[in-house]
C-alpha positions in Angstrom: -34.5 5.0 13.1 -34.4 6.6 10.3 -31.0 8.8 10.8 -30.0 5.4 12.0 -31.0 3.0 8.4 -29.2 6.5 7.1 -26.0 6.8 8.4 -25.6 2.8 7.9 -26.8 3.0 4.2 -23.5 6.0 4.1 -21.7 3.1 5.5 -20.6 1.1 2.4 -19.2 4.5 0.6 -17.5 5.2 3.8 -15.6 1.6 3.9 -14.4 2.6 0.2 -13.5 5.9 0.4 -11.1 5.2 4.1 -9.9 2.2 2.2 -8.8 3.2 -0.6 -6.9 6.0 1.6 -5.2 3.3 4.0 -4.5 1.4 0.6 -2.8 4.4 -0.7 -0.6 5.1 2.4 0.0 2.0 2.7 1.0 1.5 -0.9 3.6 5.1 -0.7 4.7 4.4 2.3 6.8 0.5 1.0 7.3 2.7 -2.5 9.4 4.8 0.0 11.2 1.8 1.7 11.8 -0.5 -0.9 13.0 2.5 -3.3 15.6 2.8 -0.9 16.8 -0.2 -0.6 17.0 -1.4 -4.0 20.6 -1.5 -5.2 21.9 1.3 -7.4 24.0 0.7 -10.1 23.5 3.3 -12.3 20.1 4.1 -10.0 17.8 2.3 -13.0 15.6 -0.2 -10.8 15.2 2.1 -8.5 13.4 5.1 -11.2 11.8 2.0 -12.6 9.4 1.9 -9.6 5.8 2.2 -10.4 2.3 1.9 -8.3 -0.8 1.8 -9.9 -4.0 2.5 -7.3 -7.8 1.0 -8.4 -11.0 1.0 -6.9 -9.9 -0.8 -3.5 -6.6 -1.7 -4.6 -3.0 -1.3 -4.8 -0.2 -2.1 -7.1 3.8 -1.3 -6.8 5.8 -3.1 -9.4 9.9 -2.3 -10.7 9.1 -1.9 -13.8 13.3 -2.8 -15.0 12.7 -6.4 -17.1 16.2 -7.6 -14.9 14.3 -6.6 -11.5 13.6 -9.9 -10.6 17.1 -11.0 -11.1 18.1 -8.6 -8.6 15.3 -9.4 -6.1 15.5 -12.9 -6.3 19.2 -13.5 -6.9 20.5 -15.6 -10.5 23.1 -18.2 -10.6 25.9 -15.8 -10.1 23.9 -13.0 -8.3 22.7 -13.3 -4.4 19.1 -11.9 -4.3 19.0 -8.7 -2.7 14.4 -8.8 -2.3 14.1 -5.0 -1.3 10.8 -5.0 -1.8 10.3 -7.5 -0.3 11.6 -5.9 3.0 10.1 -2.7 2.5 6.4 -4.7 2.9 8.0 -7.4 6.2 9.5 -3.3 7.8 6.1 -1.9 7.1 3.7 -4.5 8.6 2.6 -3.1 11.5 2.2 1.1 9.8 -0.5 -1.2 6.8 -2.2 -2.4 10.3 -2.1 0.6 11.7 -3.5 2.7 8.7 -6.4 0.1 8.1 -7.4 0.3 11.4 -7.3 4.4 11.6 -9.3 3.3 8.2 -12.4 1.5 10.5 -12.2 3.5 12.7 -12.9 6.5 10.4 -15.4 5.1 8.9 -17.1 4.2 12.5 -17.1 7.8 13.6 -18.0 8.9 10.3 -21.4 6.6 10.4 -21.6 8.2 14.0 -21.6 11.8 12.8 -24.8 10.5 10.5 -26.8 10.1 13.5 
């Protein structure tokens, strides 16, 4: 019983570790595909993508001032949702990353027992 308690006491730290990895891998894949889908005139919009990571969180944003107008469209410009498309196309990849993360947590706990 003490071994099982010790193993499960590690669960929160292991969960954070593996989920952070899944978030990073998912965000970097989405960033890569978003950049490939970003319309290019000067290349500034594509280069302006920024990905930030904190504990259990990832953010991806194109930093160009006009990014929202390209993505959502404007009065005389149709939308080109490069980020939205990248997220949708990677839905399965993200799901697999999080499934792997949960399995890795369970495997690590099992090693402690």
